[in-house]
N, C-alpha and C positions, 0 to 999 in steps of 0.2 A: 359374476361368472358371466355378465354383458361385457364388461369392458376389458376383463383378461381375453376373453374366447373369441367375441366376434370382433371380424374386421369392421362392419359396419354398426349404428346404433338404429334397429326397429321406432318407430313412433307411431303409436295410431293415435293421438292428439297433439297437434303443437302447439299447443301449452301446459302440455302435461311439465310436471317438473318435481324437482325434491328439496327439499329441505335436509339443512345439513345442520349437526347439532356435535362441535366438539369436546373431546370427553373429559376436558380440565372441568368446561363448566356445566357438565355433569356433575363435578366433581363436587362442585363448590356449591351445588347449590343441594345435595343432599346432606354436605356437612352442613350450612346454612338453613336446613330444615329439622336436620338431627340434634345439631347443639347449641343454638340458639336461643333465646329467651325470648318466643315468639307469642305476644298478645292478640297479634290480631288471627283471624281462620282464615286458612285458605279456601277456597273452592276451586281455584284451579289452580295449576302453575303451569305456563310457558315456559321451555326454555330456549321454543327455536324462537328467530329471527320475523317478521312479518314478510322479508323477502325471499324468496327461493329462487332456484335455476332450473331452467327448463333443459328437454332432453338435448333439444338444440345446440344449446351456452357449454352444456357436458361432453356432445361428442364434437364442440369446435376445444374446448379445454386439452380431450385425450387425441386428440387430431383422429378423429374419423369422423365416417361420412353417414351421415344420419338419412337415412329414407323410413318416407311415407308407407306404412303398410293399414289394411284394414284391421281394424281390431278381432271379427273372429280371427283371423291367421294367430294375432298373439298367445290369442285364448287356447287356440290349434297344438303353438308349440309350447307357448306354458305345461297343456295336459302331456302332449308328448314326453316333453323331457321332464315331467313329474313322474311319469310310469314307467319311458326306459332307466332311469336311476333309482328309480324305489324310492324317492324322498328325498336321496343323497345332496341334488341340489333343490333348492328353496323354489321352486317354482309351480306350486300349485296352482290347478288352473282358474279359480276366483283370485286369485291374487291378479290376474288381467285387469281385474277393476282396480284393483291400487295402480298398477303401473299405467296407469289412463286417465287416472284423476288430476284434476288441472293442480 
């Protein structure tokens, strides 16, 4: 929603970012866990890399401007969009915490 509809990317924390996982990696992991003869038990299985993209890097890749905004504004924007669209745009007000997570 943000990448398509906004000319800018609002950032509430400078180090906020996202990890991306390719769908082929997910398919390979599910296939491995489903069809292989696994003798060990896995307590956790992380597909994502240790590295991540910050919102500033994402804005640069998308050729958009990144502007810092107070976290409360992001929370209010998420709440407004959530209620106006009746949840069709998945921006639950508490998703602002996830948005600001480094």
